Backbone bond lengths (Angstrom), bond angles and torsions (degrees), N, CA, C in turn:
res aa  C-N    CA-C-N  psi(-1)  N-CA   C-N-CA  omega(-1)  CA-C   N-CA-C  phi
1 X - - - 1.446 - - 1.527 108.52 -
2 X 1.307 116.18 131.94 1.462 122.25 176.69 1.520 107.64 -113.28
3 X 1.324 115.81 128.60 1.456 118.21 -179.49 1.520 110.83 -152.07
4 X 1.320 114.79 170.08 1.454 121.88 175.36 1.515 107.94 -114.59
5 X 1.330 115.55 147.03 1.457 121.05 177.81 1.513 107.90 -129.49
6 X 1.323 116.13 122.76 1.464 121.05 -178.99 1.522 109.29 -87.49
7 X 1.326 115.56 121.39 1.460 118.93 178.38 1.526 109.35 -94.45
8 X 1.319 113.89 150.40 1.462 120.74 176.87 1.520 106.63 -107.01
9 X 1.299 116.96 126.66 1.458 120.21 -176.87 1.512 110.93 94.19
10 X 1.335 114.74 -166.76 1.465 121.10 -175.90 1.523 113.39 -74.79
11 X 1.334 116.26 -34.64 1.469 119.67 -174.15 1.522 110.33 -156.20
12 X 1.335 115.05 171.12 1.461 122.59 170.69 1.522 106.18 -136.77
13 X 1.330 116.65 139.51 1.460 119.82 178.38 1.529 109.26 -74.48
14 X 1.318 115.75 148.74 1.459 121.49 -175.68 1.527 112.60 -55.07
15 X 1.336 117.45 -47.47 1.468 118.36 -177.92 1.529 111.47 -66.11
16 X 1.329 117.24 -30.96 1.467 119.96 176.50 1.526 110.53 -67.81
17 X 1.327 116.89 -39.07 1.457 121.01 178.56 1.531 110.47 -63.44
18 X 1.320 117.36 -44.73 1.459 120.61 -179.63 1.523 111.18 -60.09
19 X 1.328 117.18 -38.97 1.469 120.78 177.88 1.524 110.52 -70.16
20 X 1.325 117.72 -43.47 1.471 121.70 -178.29 1.526 111.70 -62.47
21 X 1.321 117.16 -34.45 1.464 121.72 -179.59 1.526 112.47 -81.22
22 X 1.328 116.83 -11.82 1.457 119.97 -178.34 1.518 113.05 82.53
23 X 1.327 117.08 8.55 1.466 120.82 177.54 1.529 108.89 -71.60
24 X 1.335 115.69 -35.59 1.472 121.80 176.31 1.521 108.75 -116.77
25 X 1.325 115.87 139.94 1.461 119.52 179.67 1.527 111.91 -81.01
26 X 1.334 116.73 -31.86 1.459 121.38 -177.42 1.524 109.67 -137.93
27 X 1.324 115.47 171.13 1.462 119.79 176.17 1.520 111.52 -63.66
28 X 1.332 116.35 -38.03 1.457 120.14 177.83 1.517 111.92 -63.91
29 X 1.320 116.07 -40.52 1.464 120.91 177.25 1.523 110.23 -64.08
30 X 1.330 117.00 -40.78 1.469 121.32 178.57 1.528 110.76 -61.00
31 X 1.325 116.52 -41.62 1.471 120.24 179.22 1.527 110.67 -63.27
32 X 1.317 116.90 -40.17 1.468 120.91 179.04 1.526 110.51 -63.42
33 X 1.324 116.57 -41.58 1.468 120.83 178.78 1.525 110.05 -58.35
34 X 1.332 116.75 -45.53 1.464 120.60 179.98 1.535 110.35 -65.96
35 X 1.314 117.47 -41.71 1.474 121.59 179.95 1.526 112.07 -64.84
36 X 1.334 117.56 -24.22 1.463 121.64 179.35 1.530 112.87 -76.95
37 X 1.339 116.74 1.55 1.473 122.40 177.24 1.528 112.97 56.71
38 X 1.345 116.29 47.27 1.458 120.62 178.08 1.530 112.24 -119.09
39 X 1.336 116.67 5.01 1.465 120.88 -178.08 1.529 108.83 -104.61
40 X 1.334 115.34 126.35 1.454 120.79 178.52 1.521 109.26 -119.47
41 X 1.319 115.82 135.67 1.466 122.77 178.48 1.522 107.08 -117.02
42 X 1.318 115.39 118.18 1.465 121.46 -179.49 1.530 111.47 52.03
43 X 1.331 115.64 39.89 1.461 121.03 175.52 1.518 115.36 86.37
44 X 1.337 118.61 -3.88 1.460 121.37 -179.08 1.522 110.21 -117.60
45 X 1.326 116.30 144.33 1.454 121.87 179.33 1.527 109.98 -57.29
46 X 1.326 117.19 130.29 1.466 122.21 178.07 1.521 108.17 -110.96
47 X 1.316 116.68 117.43 1.463 121.65 -177.10 1.532 112.42 -110.63
48 X 1.320 117.29 -3.79 1.471 120.81 -179.65 1.526 109.50 -88.48
49 X 1.307 116.64 116.37 1.471 121.64 -177.38 1.527 111.89 -62.03
50 X 1.316 116.09 -35.91 1.467 120.70 -176.75 1.524 112.16 -104.77
51 X 1.338 116.16 26.25 1.464 120.19 177.54 1.520 109.11 -55.44
52 X 1.315 117.01 135.30 1.457 122.17 -179.04 1.523 108.75 -87.49
53 X 1.318 115.50 107.62 1.455 121.85 -178.89 1.522 109.21 -89.42
54 X 1.328 116.35 138.43 1.461 121.33 -176.78 1.524 110.61 -123.07
55 X 1.326 114.98 169.20 1.467 120.64 178.09 1.524 109.63 -54.53
56 X 1.315 115.82 134.04 1.458 121.61 -179.98 1.518 113.75 100.01
57 X 1.339 117.23 -18.69 1.464 119.80 177.43 1.521 109.86 -67.11
58 X 1.324 115.56 145.08 1.462 121.97 175.53 1.522 107.19 -117.93
59 X 1.328 115.20 121.70 1.453 121.78 -178.39 1.527 108.41 -108.12
60 X 1.327 115.84 131.55 1.459 120.66 178.45 1.527 109.18 -123.14
61 X 1.343 114.74 127.75 1.455 122.13 177.27 1.520 106.32 -137.46
62 X 1.324 116.05 113.98 1.466 121.06 -176.16 1.531 109.39 53.73
63 X 1.331 117.68 -119.68 1.471 120.97 -179.31 1.519 112.41 -94.47
64 X 1.324 117.79 6.97 1.466 121.72 -179.46 1.516 110.53 -94.78
65 X 1.325 116.17 134.59 1.462 122.32 176.40 1.516 106.95 -130.11
66 X 1.324 116.70 113.88 1.462 122.38 -175.00 1.524 109.14 -117.58
67 X 1.333 115.18 125.64 1.458 121.04 175.43 1.513 108.43 -103.39
68 X 1.312 117.28 129.05 1.465 120.80 179.06 1.515 110.06 -86.06
69 X 1.318 115.24 128.85 1.467 121.13 179.76 1.512 110.20 -124.90
C-alpha cells in the first residue's frame, strides 16, 4: 500500500505514526514492530522508537510505503 500521511506540526514520532496509521494497535505493539527491524526511513533501517519524522520522510514497513506531507 502506498499512501501519504499529513503531519501536524514539525514532526511526528515513529511509534505515534504507527498507531495513527493503524499498523500498531498500541504503543507497546508499535515498539515491538520497531524492535523487529522491519521499519525503514528513507531507505535505511530505523531502530529509534521515538525517531522524529518530518515532512518528506518515506517510511516503509513490509508492503506499506508512507510519505509524510
